[in-house]
N, C-alpha and C positions, 0 to 999 in steps of 0.2 A: 473559631472554635465552636464545634457543635456538640452539645452535651445532652445525653438522655436525662429525662426528668429523674430517673432513679439514681443519678450521680450523687445527689444530695440526700435523698431519702425516698422511701416508697410513698408516693403521693396518692391521696384518696381521690376517688373519681370526681368529687365535687371541685377539686382544685384544677382539674383538667377541662373544666367547662369553658369552651371557647365561643366567640361570637360567630356570626354567619359569614358568608363569603367576603374575603378581603379584596378579591379582584373579580371584575365582571367585564367580559369582552363585549363591546357594543358594536364594533364594526371592523372590517367590512362584513356584510351579511353572509358572504360565502364562508368566511372563517367561522362565524358564529354557528352556522349550520353544521360545519364539519366537526364541531366539538361535541355533537350528539346530545344526549339527554341532560347533560349538565347545563345546557342553554348558556354557555359561556361563563359559567361561574367556576372560579378556581380558588381552592383553599390553600393557604400558605402559612408559614410560621414567621411571625413578625420578630425582628431583631430586638434584643433587650436594650440596645442603644439607639440613638436617633429620636426623631419626633414624629410619630404617626399623626395623621389628620383626624384626631378624635372629634366626633360630633359633626364632621363635614363629609360631603361626598365630592370627591375631586376627580375631574376628568383629565386624562393625559394621553399622549401618543407614545407608543413604544418605539424606542430607538436602539439599534443594534450596531455594534462595531466588531468586525471579525478579529479575533485574537491572533497575534503573530507567534504565539507559542507559550505565552506566560500567563494564560488564564486571567487576563484583565487585571493583573497585579501592578502594572506600571503605566505611567501616562503615555509612554511611547509604544506600548504594546498593542494599542488599537486606535483607530480613528473613527470619529462619529460624523455623520452628516451635519451640515450647518444647523445649529440650534438657535431658533429665535427665542428671545426672553418670553414673549407672549405669542402663542400660536393660535390662530382662530380657525375654527372648523364649524361646519354646519351640522347640527344635531337633527334627529328625526322630526323634531317639532319646528325645524327651520329657524331656530334661534341661534344667534352667534354665541358661542361658548368659549371659555378660556381653556386651553389645553397646556398642561405642564409637560415637561420632558421626563419620561420615565425610561431610564437607561437599563438595558438588560445585560447581565454579565454571567459568566460561567463560574461555578464553584470549583475551588481547587487551588493548590500551591501556596496561597497566602490566606490570611485571616479575612473574615467578612468585613471587619472594620477597614482594612486596607483597601479592599475592592470599592467600598462605598465612598471612602475619602477620594480615591482616584476619580470615580465617576462624578462626584460632586464638583471637583475642580474642572471637569470637562463640561459642566453646565447642567448636570442632572438635578431635578427637583425631587426625585424619588428613584429607588433602585429595586429591580427585581433580580434576584440571584437564582439562576436555573441550576439545578443539581447536576452533578457530573454525568457525562455521557454514558458511563458504564454503571451508573447507580441503579439499584432495583427498588429504592425507597419510593413508596407511593405517597399521595397527598395525605392519606390517613396516618402513615408513619411519621411524616414530618410534623403533624399536629402535636405529637408527643415528644418533640425535640426542642431544645433551647438553642436559639441562635445567639451565642454569648458574645459579650464584649471581651476583647483581648487585653483590656487594660488601657487602651488608647482611644476609646470611643466617646469620651466626654465632649470632644469638640465636633462630633458629628451632628449636624443640624437638620438632616433630611431622613425620612423613613426608608426602611428597606424590608423586603419580604423574600423568604426562601420558598421556592416552589419545586415540585418534582420535575424530572426531565420529561416525563410523559406529558405534563401540562405545558412545559416550557418550549419544547421543540416546535410544535405548531406555531407558536407565537414568534419564535425566531425566524422560521421559514417565511412567514407572512411579512415580517418586518424587513426582510432582505430584498423583497421584490421592488423593482424600480417603481417609484411613485406610489408604492403601496403604503397606506397609512392605517395602522392598527390603533384603534381608539379603545381605551379601557377606563373603567371606573374603579377607583380605590375607595374601599369602605372598611371602617373598623367598627362594626356593630357590637355593642355590649348588651348582654341580657338586661332587660329593663324591669323596674319595679316601681311602686309608688314611693318607697323610700329606698335609698341606696345603702347597701351593706359594704362597709369598707374595712378590710383587714390589712394591717401593716406589720411586717416583720422587720426587726431592727436590732441594734446594739445600743444600750443606754449610754455607753461611754464613747462611741464612735462619732467623730465629727460629721461624717456624711449624714448619719441618722439625726443628729442634733440639729444640723443646719436645715434639713428638710422639714422637721417638725416646726422649727421657728418660722420658716417661710410659709408653711401650709396653715399655720395657726389661724390667720384671719379668715381663710376659706372655711375652716371648721366652725369657727364662731358664727359666721354668716349662715351656714347651712345646719345649725344646731338642732332644728326641728324636723329635718328631713333626711338626715344621714345617721346611720348606726355605725359608730366607729369602735373597733376592737384592736387594742395594741397586742402585739406578740413579740417575743424576744428570742434571738437565736441561741439555743442551748444544744450542746452536743455531748456525746460520751466518748471516752478514750480508753485505750488499753492500759490498765494500771501497771502492767509489766514493763511498759515502755517508759524510759526516763524522759524527762523534759516536760511533763504535763503538770508537775506540782504547782506551777504558778498559774495554771489555767483553770483548775478544778476546785470544787468546794471542799473536797477531802481526798485522801489517798485512793479511795475506790474509783475515782475518776468517772463517776456516773454522770455528774453534772459539770460541764465545763463551758467556758465562754472565751471569746477572743481577748487577748491581752492588748490593751490600747496603747501602752507605752514601752513595750519591749522589756528592757532591763530596768525600767523606772519603778517607782514605788507602788503604782496601781497594778493590781493583779486581776486575773480572770475571776478569782473568788470575789473580789470587790465588785466586779461588774455584775456577777450573779446576784449578790446582795442588793445592788441598786435595782436590778431587774425586778426582783420581788417587791422592793419598796414601791416602785412605780406601779406594779400590778395592784398592790394594796391601795395605793392612793387613788387609782382609777376606780377601783371597786367601791371604796368608801365615799368618794365625793361625787359620783355620778348621780344625776337627778333626772326624772322623767320629763320629756317634752312631747307634745302632741299638736297636730294640726289636721283639720279636715282636708283630705285630699280626695276629691271626687266623692264617692259614696263611702269612703273609709276614713277612719281617724286613727292611724297607726301610732304607737307609742315608741319613742326612741329615747336613749339615755345620753346625756351630755355631761361630761366631767370638766367643768370650766377650770377648777383649781388644778387639775392634773395638767391642763394645757399651760396655765400660768407657771406651774412648777417646771415643766420640761423646757419652756421657753427661756427661763432664767438660769437653768442649771449650767449650761456651758460657760457662761460668763462668771457666775458666782462661785462655782466649784470646778474650775478647770483641772484637767488631768495633770498638767505640768506645773501646778502651783508648788512653790517651795515651802509654803506654810501648811503644816499638817491640818490645821483647823479650817483652812480655806481650800483644801484639795478635795477632789472627787472622793467621796466616801461617806460613812455614816454621820460623822460630826457635822460636816458642812451640809449634808442633806437635811438633817433634822433642823438645823438653823434656818435653812431656806423654807422648809415646811411651815415653820412658825411665821415667817415673813409673809407668806401667801395665804395664811389662814387655815392651814391644814392641822387637824388634831393629831399631834405626834404620838400621843399615848395609844390612840386607836390604830395607828399604822404599826407601832411596835407590837401590839397584840396580834394584829393580822399576820405580821411577819413571823412571830414566834409560833403561831398555831397552824399556819398554812404554807410555810416556805417550801417544804418538800413536795407537797401536793401541787403547788404552782409550778415548780421546776419540772416535775414529772409531766405535767400537762404541756408545758412548752417543749419539752424533749420529744414528746409523742406527736404534737401538732406542728410538725415542721413544714416549711415551704420548699420550693424548688431551688431557693437561693437564700443566703443569709440576709439579704436585703430584698424584700419582695412585697408585692402589693396585689390584693385581690379585690375586684369590684363586682359585687353581685355574683360571687363565685367564679368570676372570670379572671384568668391570669393576665395581669397587666404587663404590657411590654413597652419598652421605650425608656428614655432617660427619666430618672426620678427627679423631675423638676416640678415644683409646686404648681405652676401654671398649667403644665401639661397634664398633671394628675387631676387638676380641677376640671379640665376639659373632658377627661375620661369619666369622672364622676358625674358631671352634668349631662353626659350623653347616656347615663344609666337610668334616667327617670322615664316613666311612662309619659308623664306630662311635666316638662321641665319647669321648675319653679322660677318665679320672677328673680330670685336672688342670683341665679346663674347668669341672667342677662346683665346684671350689674357687675358680676365678677369678671366676665370675659369680654374681650374685645374681638371683633372679627379677625380671622387669620387669613393672610394672603398666601396661598400655596406656592406662589412664585418666589416669594421672599424666603430666605433661609431663616429657620425658626431661631429666635433668640430668647424667648421666655419673658415673663413679666419682670424678672429681676434685672434684665439687660435692656429694658425698654428705653433707657436714657436717663440723663441727670437733669433734675429740675433746676431752673434758674436760681431759686433760693438756696438750694444745696450747693450749687456752683459758687455763688457769692460767699456763702458761709465758709466753704472750703478755701476760697481765696483769702478771706480775712484771717482764717486760722493759720494759713501758710505764712502770711505777713507777720502775724504775731509770733509765730514759732521762730521765724528768721530773726526778728528783733530780739527775742529772749535769748536766742543762741548767741547773737553778737554781744549782748550784755555779759552773759556768762563767760564768753571767750575773753572779753576784755578784762574781766575780773581775774580770770585764770592767768592771763599774761602779767597783770599787775602783781599778783601774788608770787608768780614764778620769778619776776624781776626782783622783788623784795628779798626773796630767799636767796637768789643768786648774789645780790649785793651783800647780804649778811654773811654768806659763806666766804666771799672774797675778803671781807673785813676780818673775819676770824682767822683766815689763812695768813693774812698780812701781819696781824698781831702776833700770831704764833711764830712766824718767821723772825720777827724783831726780837721776841723773847728768847728764841734759840740763839740768835746772834749775841745778845747780851750775856747769856749764860756762858758762852764760849770765850769772853774777854778775859785777859790775865788779871791776877789779884794785884792791883796797883798799890794798895796799902802796904803789903809786905815788901814790894820792891823799894818803895820810898824809905822804909825803915832800914833796909840794908845799906842804902846810900848814906844815911845820917850816921 
């Protein structure tokens, strides 16, 4: 799915700020010369799914397989030359370098996610999608387009880039040549600054937003002196004449609306809007200045530690699906949680009462290209919203990378499919604890099952005794009156 940025809103120019070239052709020399003034540099649009190589410069060889008519949408639609897991080539400095396999495919017929999944199964470490043969879109046009997820991109672990047919066709022709090896560099350059500005758009009741905040929390705490973080919430307007919006909006005017997190459940879009405002107030009230000398500058950033403590605990303490009104997502549970993490509830209430409309209006106007979006130094983040991957993007946005980033990140092997920090493995301690817990759970289950059987057996015996007694009593009541009969005989 290819979406124009205006699909969600009219985006300001600052939101469209993109990094420099994502692809640079290194060889053969004849191909580089044929590309003219660009000197082999090609701009593309990075997919919103997958895992770009943020902070790294990765070299790869372009691989092409001619489609049999289905635009690279099926595994049997094209064949690739033999792909080695690690391919060595000689760079201009005569050093041996690792080349990943970058598979090129044509756009069309199926979703971008499908094409990348197929290529990944065939051994691709990255994918370049070349626009349709009859497309007139230029590289500049594609910079303003969103290569969107079709809803099935969460399992994609490699990066992909869409480029114009004008840029792609020379690469395809070169890759088709016998023994011809096209070597390119993949780069995701982010605008740099002494401190990184991070803007995040989310939904306060959505599990995806809540889970990301929880996993990203440690990174934010570690970088609290060098990152400026600003939370944003997805607010939209609806047509009040249309029915069906009453549960999504703050009032019948339908000016401020939010996604309903539980459908027909008790939590509404209005509840989400109220929580959005509370969180904005909490961030505003609890943030404190931080500063550190960075080169010749000492920039000031603000860090709201209590806001992070609050949003980390919110999903577990105030779940949307709780059956208890006092423990469910909403004002009651929110204020109780504020007290637990040391937030002044009265100040938050005052902030909500006096600034609610102004905050909702600001969120309505300051929209992103998607309900879940991230901006790093004014640059549109692309890729999976994974805490580790976002940390890599953030750390590549510094003029001079702070020491904290080296402690947060481990080197990434471009040949290996990206798994993220959350999938790096299970520690032995956690494995042992899980095993012990499983044994205890099984033991308790057996005890409860035994008690259940004993209770059921007692009830069954009791019922049988009662039935037998009732039957005997019925038989007794049906006997003839022997006293009267004896009297007649006398």
